[in-house]
C-alpha positions as CSV (number, residue, x, y, z in Angstrom):
1,M,-0.7,29.9,-18.5
2,R,-2.4,26.7,-19.7
3,Q,-6.2,26.7,-19.3
4,L,-7.7,23.6,-17.4
5,V,-10.5,22.2,-19.7
6,P,-13.0,20.0,-18.0
7,I,-13.5,16.7,-19.8
8,P,-17.1,15.5,-20.4
9,I,-17.7,12.0,-18.8
10,T,-19.6,9.3,-20.6
11,S,-20.0,5.6,-20.0
12,E,-21.9,2.8,-21.6
13,K,-23.0,1.7,-18.2
14,G,-24.0,5.3,-17.1
15,V,-22.3,7.7,-14.7
16,L,-23.9,8.6,-11.4
17,M,-23.7,12.4,-11.3
18,R,-24.9,14.5,-8.4
19,T,-24.5,18.0,-7.2
20,P,-22.5,17.9,-4.0
21,P,-24.1,19.6,-1.0
22,S,-22.3,22.5,0.7
23,Q,-19.2,21.6,2.6
24,P,-20.0,20.7,6.2
25,T,-18.8,23.0,8.9
26,R,-17.3,20.1,10.9
27,P,-14.8,17.7,9.3
28,W,-16.1,14.2,8.5
29,R,-14.2,11.3,7.3
30,R,-15.1,7.8,6.3
31,L,-12.1,5.3,6.6
32,L,-12.4,2.2,4.6
33,G,-9.7,-0.3,5.2
34,V,-8.5,-2.8,2.6
35,A,-6.4,-5.7,3.7
36,M,-3.3,-5.9,1.6
37,A,-0.4,-8.2,1.7
38,L,2.6,-7.6,-0.6
39,P,2.4,-8.9,-4.1
40,L,4.3,-9.4,-7.2
41,L,3.7,-6.1,-9.2
42,V,3.7,-5.0,-12.8
43,A,2.8,-1.5,-13.4
44,G,1.9,0.4,-16.5
45,A,3.0,4.0,-16.7
46,V,2.0,7.0,-18.8
47,A,3.8,10.2,-19.1
48,A,2.8,13.5,-17.6
49,P,2.3,16.5,-19.9
50,A,5.6,17.9,-21.3
51,S,5.2,21.2,-19.4
52,A,4.8,19.4,-16.0
53,A,7.5,20.5,-13.5
54,P,10.3,18.1,-12.7
55,S,9.7,15.8,-9.8
56,P,11.9,14.0,-7.3
57,A,12.7,10.4,-7.6
58,A,9.8,9.4,-5.1
59,D,7.3,11.1,-7.5
60,S,7.8,9.7,-11.0
61,G,6.0,12.4,-12.8
62,S,3.6,10.1,-14.5
63,I,0.2,8.4,-13.7
64,T,0.8,4.7,-13.0
65,V,-1.4,1.7,-12.6
66,E,-0.5,-1.5,-10.9
67,G,-2.0,-4.8,-9.8
68,R,-1.8,-6.3,-6.3
69,Y,-2.7,-9.8,-5.3
70,N,-3.2,-10.6,-1.6
71,T,-1.8,-14.2,-1.3
72,A,-2.6,-14.3,2.4
73,G,-6.3,-13.3,2.1
74,T,-9.2,-15.4,3.0
75,G,-10.4,-17.4,0.0
76,C,-7.7,-16.0,-2.3
77,H,-6.6,-19.6,-3.1
78,G,-10.0,-21.0,-3.0
79,S,-12.8,-22.2,-5.4
80,D,-15.4,-19.7,-4.4
81,N,-15.5,-15.9,-5.3
82,A,-13.5,-13.8,-2.8
83,D,-13.2,-10.2,-2.0
84,G,-10.0,-8.3,-1.2
85,C,-7.7,-10.7,-3.1
86,L,-7.1,-8.5,-6.1
87,S,-6.9,-4.7,-6.2
88,W,-5.8,-2.1,-8.7
89,G,-3.7,0.9,-7.7
90,V,-3.7,4.2,-9.5
91,R,-1.1,6.8,-8.5
92,V,-1.6,10.4,-9.5
93,P,1.6,12.6,-8.8
94,S,1.5,16.3,-8.3
95,A,3.7,16.7,-11.4
96,I,0.7,16.5,-13.7
97,A,-0.9,19.5,-12.1
98,P,1.7,21.4,-9.8
99,N,0.2,23.6,-7.1
100,S,-3.3,23.3,-8.6
101,S,-6.4,21.0,-8.7
102,T,-7.3,18.5,-11.3
103,T,-9.8,15.9,-12.0
104,V,-9.0,12.3,-13.0
105,T,-11.6,10.1,-14.4
106,I,-11.1,6.3,-14.6
107,E,-13.3,4.1,-16.9
108,A,-12.5,0.3,-16.7
109,D,-14.2,-2.9,-17.5
110,S,-13.8,-6.0,-15.4
111,A,-12.9,-9.3,-16.8
112,P,-15.9,-11.6,-16.4
113,G,-15.0,-15.1,-15.3
114,Q,-11.8,-13.8,-13.7
115,W,-12.6,-10.8,-11.7
116,T,-15.4,-8.1,-11.2
117,W,-15.6,-4.8,-9.4
118,S,-16.5,-4.9,-5.8
119,C,-19.5,-2.5,-5.2
120,P,-20.5,-2.5,-1.6
121,S,-23.5,0.0,-2.2
122,P,-26.6,-1.2,-3.8
123,D,-26.9,2.2,-5.4
124,G,-23.6,1.7,-7.2
125,D,-22.3,4.9,-5.8
126,R,-19.2,3.4,-4.1
127,V,-16.4,1.1,-5.1
128,A,-14.5,-0.9,-2.4
129,G,-11.1,0.6,-1.6
130,T,-9.4,3.6,-0.4
131,S,-8.0,7.0,-1.5
132,T,-4.8,8.3,0.3
133,F,-2.9,11.6,0.0
134,Y,0.9,11.6,0.6
135,I,3.5,14.4,0.8
136,N,7.0,13.7,-0.3
137,K,9.5,15.2,2.1
138,G,12.5,14.4,-0.1
139,Q,16.2,13.8,1.1
140,G,15.5,10.2,1.6
141,E,12.6,10.7,4.0
142,P,9.6,8.4,3.6
143,A,6.5,10.0,2.3
144,T,3.9,11.2,4.9
145,K,0.3,10.3,4.8
146,L,-1.8,13.5,5.0
147,A,-5.3,12.0,4.8
148,D,-7.2,9.0,3.7
149,S,-10.9,8.1,3.0
150,G,-13.2,5.7,1.2
151,L,-14.3,5.7,-2.5
152,G,-17.9,6.6,-2.1
153,F,-19.7,9.6,-3.6
154,F,-18.5,12.7,-2.0
155,D,-16.0,11.0,0.4
156,H,-13.4,13.7,1.1
157,L,-9.8,13.7,2.2
158,Y,-10.1,16.0,5.1
159,Y,-6.8,16.7,6.7
160,N,-7.5,19.3,9.6
161,Q,-10.2,20.2,12.1
162,H,-11.3,23.1,9.7
163,G,-12.6,20.7,7.1
164,D,-9.9,21.5,4.5
165,S,-9.9,18.7,1.9
166,A,-7.1,17.4,-0.4
167,G,-9.6,15.7,-2.7
168,S,-12.9,14.0,-3.1
169,V,-15.0,11.7,-5.1
170,K,-17.0,13.8,-7.6
171,A,-18.8,11.0,-9.3
172,V,-18.9,7.2,-9.3
173,S,-20.8,4.5,-11.0
174,C,-19.9,1.0,-10.0
175,T,-21.2,-2.3,-11.4
176,P,-19.6,-5.7,-11.3
177,E,-18.8,-5.3,-15.0
178,H,-17.8,-1.5,-15.2
179,L,-16.4,1.2,-13.0
180,S,-16.6,4.9,-13.7
181,L,-14.8,7.1,-11.1
182,T,-14.1,10.8,-11.2
183,Y,-11.9,12.1,-8.5
184,E,-10.8,15.8,-7.8
185,V,-7.4,16.2,-6.1
186,N,-6.1,19.4,-4.8
187,F,-2.2,19.4,-4.9
188,N,-2.2,22.9,-3.2
189,A,-2.9,20.9,0.0
190,A,0.8,20.0,-0.2
191,W,2.0,23.6,0.3
192,D,4.3,23.6,-2.8
193,Q,5.8,20.2,-1.8
194,S,5.8,17.2,-4.2
195,S,2.9,15.0,-3.3
196,Y,0.7,12.2,-4.8
197,L,-2.8,10.6,-4.6
198,D,-3.1,6.9,-4.3
199,L,-6.4,5.2,-5.4
200,D,-6.7,1.5,-4.3
201,L,-9.7,0.0,-6.2
202,G,-11.2,-3.2,-4.9
203,T,-12.5,-6.3,-6.8
204,T,-13.9,-9.7,-6.3
205,T,-11.9,-12.6,-7.8
206,V,-13.9,-15.4,-9.5
207,A,-12.9,-18.8,-8.1
208,P,-9.1,-18.0,-7.9
209,G,-8.1,-21.6,-7.3
210,A,-4.8,-22.9,-6.1
211,D,-2.9,-22.5,-9.4
212,A,-0.8,-19.6,-10.5
213,R,-2.8,-17.0,-12.5
214,S,-2.5,-13.6,-14.0
215,Y,-5.0,-10.7,-14.0
216,S,-4.9,-7.7,-16.2
217,I,-6.7,-4.3,-16.6
218,S,-6.6,-1.7,-19.4
219,P,-8.5,1.4,-18.1
220,T,-9.0,4.7,-19.8
221,I,-7.9,7.6,-17.7
222,T,-8.6,11.3,-18.6
223,T,-7.5,14.3,-16.7
224,S,-8.6,18.0,-16.9
225,T,-5.0,18.9,-17.0
226,G,-3.9,19.2,-20.7
227,S,-6.8,17.1,-21.8
228,L,-4.8,13.9,-21.3
229,V,-6.3,10.6,-22.4
230,L,-4.3,7.7,-21.1
231,T,-4.6,4.0,-21.8
232,P,-2.2,2.1,-19.6
233,T,-2.3,-1.6,-19.0
234,A,-1.3,-3.4,-15.8
235,T,-1.0,-7.0,-14.7
236,A,-1.1,-8.7,-11.3
237,H,0.3,-12.2,-10.7
238,K,-1.1,-14.7,-8.4
239,P,1.4,-17.4,-7.3
240,A,0.4,-20.9,-6.8
241,A,-0.9,-21.7,-3.4
242,S,2.1,-24.0,-2.8
243,A,4.6,-21.3,-3.8
244,T,6.9,-19.8,-1.1
245,H,5.3,-16.7,0.3
246,A,5.4,-15.0,3.7
247,T,4.0,-11.8,5.2
248,V,6.3,-9.9,7.5
249,T,5.2,-7.4,10.1
250,T,7.0,-5.4,12.9
251,E,5.6,-4.0,16.1
252,A,7.3,-1.7,18.7
253,V,7.7,-3.1,22.2
254,K,8.0,-0.8,25.2
255,V,10.6,-1.7,27.7
256,D,10.4,-0.1,31.1
257,G,13.6,1.1,32.6
258,A,15.6,0.8,29.3
259,A,18.4,3.1,28.4
260,R,17.4,6.3,26.6
261,D,18.9,5.2,23.2
262,A,17.6,1.5,23.5
263,G,14.8,0.1,21.4
264,R,13.0,-3.1,20.9
265,F,10.6,-4.5,18.4
266,T,8.8,-7.8,17.5
267,M,9.1,-9.2,14.1
268,R,6.5,-11.7,12.9
269,A,6.5,-13.8,9.6
270,R,3.4,-15.6,8.6
271,N,3.6,-18.6,6.2
272,D,1.1,-17.8,3.5
273,S,1.9,-21.0,1.4
274,T,0.3,-24.4,1.7
275,T,3.8,-25.8,1.7
276,P,5.6,-25.8,5.1
277,L,8.2,-23.0,5.4
278,S,11.7,-24.5,5.9
279,D,15.3,-23.7,5.3
280,F,14.8,-20.0,5.9
281,T,16.9,-17.2,7.4
282,V,15.8,-14.3,9.4
283,S,17.8,-11.0,9.4
284,T,17.6,-7.5,10.6
285,G,19.8,-4.6,9.5
286,R,20.0,-0.9,9.7
287,S,19.1,0.9,6.5
288,R,19.0,4.4,7.9
289,G,20.3,6.2,11.1
290,Q,22.7,5.3,13.8
291,A,21.0,2.3,15.5
292,Q,23.0,-0.8,16.1
293,V,21.3,-4.3,16.5
294,T,22.3,-5.7,19.9
295,S,20.4,-9.1,19.6
296,L,18.2,-11.0,17.3
297,T,16.2,-14.0,18.9
298,C,13.7,-16.4,17.3
299,D,11.9,-19.1,19.1
300,L,11.3,-21.9,16.7
301,T,10.7,-24.7,19.3
302,A,7.0,-24.9,18.3
303,F,8.0,-25.9,14.8
304,G,10.6,-28.5,15.6
305,G,13.5,-26.1,15.8
306,E,15.4,-24.4,18.6
307,V,15.7,-20.9,20.1
308,V,18.2,-19.3,17.7
309,S,19.9,-16.0,18.3
310,A,22.7,-13.7,17.3
311,Q,24.5,-11.1,19.3
312,G,25.8,-7.6,18.4
313,P,26.1,-4.8,18.5
314,A,26.3,-4.7,14.7
315,E,24.7,-3.1,11.7
316,S,23.0,-6.3,10.9
317,L,22.4,-9.8,12.4
318,K,21.1,-13.1,10.9
319,V,19.9,-16.5,12.2
320,S,18.9,-19.7,10.4
321,S,16.0,-21.9,10.8
322,D,17.9,-25.2,11.1
323,K,15.3,-28.1,11.4
324,A,12.2,-25.9,11.9
325,K,9.2,-26.3,9.6
326,V,6.4,-23.8,9.8
327,P,3.0,-24.9,8.7
328,E,0.6,-23.0,6.6
329,G,-0.9,-19.9,8.4
330,K,1.5,-20.1,11.4
331,E,3.9,-17.4,12.5
332,V,7.4,-17.2,13.3
333,T,8.1,-14.6,16.1
334,C,11.4,-12.9,16.8
335,Q,12.6,-10.3,19.1
336,V,15.1,-7.5,18.1
337,D,16.9,-5.2,20.4
338,L,18.6,-2.0,19.4
339,T,20.9,0.5,20.9
340,G,22.2,3.9,19.7
341,V,18.7,4.9,18.6
342,V,19.0,8.7,18.0
343,G,17.1,10.8,15.5
344,R,15.3,8.8,12.7
345,N,16.2,5.2,12.3
346,T,15.0,2.5,9.9
347,V,15.7,-1.2,10.5
348,K,14.7,-3.7,7.9
349,A,13.5,-7.1,9.1
350,E,13.6,-9.9,6.5
351,L,12.9,-13.5,6.0
352,A,14.5,-15.2,3.0
353,A,13.4,-18.6,1.7
354,G,13.1,-20.3,-1.7
355,G,15.2,-17.6,-3.4
356,Q,12.8,-14.9,-2.3
357,T,13.0,-12.2,0.4
358,F,10.0,-10.9,2.4
359,S,10.6,-7.8,4.5
360,S,9.1,-5.1,6.6
361,D,10.7,-1.7,7.8
362,Y,10.6,-0.8,11.4
363,V,11.0,3.0,11.9
364,D,12.1,4.6,15.3
365,D,11.9,8.3,15.1
366,R,13.4,10.1,18.1
367,P,13.5,14.0,17.7
368,V,14.5,16.0,20.7
369,G,12.0,15.5,23.5
370,K,10.0,12.9,21.8
371,V,10.0,9.3,21.1
372,A,7.9,7.9,18.2
373,V,8.0,4.3,16.7
374,Q,6.2,2.7,13.8
375,G,6.0,-0.7,12.5
376,S,4.8,-1.8,9.1
377,Q,3.6,-4.7,6.9
378,G,6.3,-6.0,4.8
379,S,7.0,-6.5,1.0
380,I,9.0,-8.6,-1.2
């Protein structure tokens, strides 16, 4: 059995180290949300130790770092500094420490003049962002979120009423120029299932402007498992403010008196570009389950178009924008009706324009005796 060797943590900026108090008898969680729209991503990956157990496709078996840029965020195409535009994601899979705990330490400088770390606490014991623990079900099932929390000192991933935790911040020192974060994750919380920890680290972009830009990071990541020292590099691309971009979301709609296997959801597509959105198509299609799309209807009259619709039932339906032009910040709203909704069903809602596709998955899960639906924010 390989011995886990703790790694000493050092930093030119200093590391805030405290002795955690005893675990509270009642669970406590702090949730810190970070607005995120879907970006163009370039991820840097580093291999897990050679002895790590094989992992399913949803769990790559390596620690990865990726950049995300929120094109729809306030000030993200402006001349002033703005929070929430750029964030860095670090994914830690259970393959690096199967059925055990490990600590992960991230040391990373910012890029003065381009972006700095966002440190909401005057004491420097918190970085803006979130930590989230997911369990992979496998067999094509989407990952399930077990718990989430903020990224302040001693923030815990409590996942039940007994105060059990899947991980916590053990030490953090945050300044605009440098971040040092040590996180302990307990993969035993997944009960022998494949799982992973996602850390989303917030920054402040410096005068992002309207032109296209690229941002990069080269952190040093150490783990107590196998004394790994990793130096990945990741890049986030910011498109020009005038480039085609949309954010797609879905939301369930309750219909009184509807048939037992019927469903309905609303799709919204917001134009994030300074250029009016035109010559686009909207489509919906089943990607999982037995559901059929009975109708797709979009009201484009507010944008110089018409009410456009397509009728099924079919696995997928599509409509075109015709003469409609959607101004910056405005939303296209469409209604989607379904039939044959039995078991778990996933329907993808897409807007295609300018050679790009922006989408969101709508999930309708109907196990015996229950009805559960879930919408989501979309991606490219």
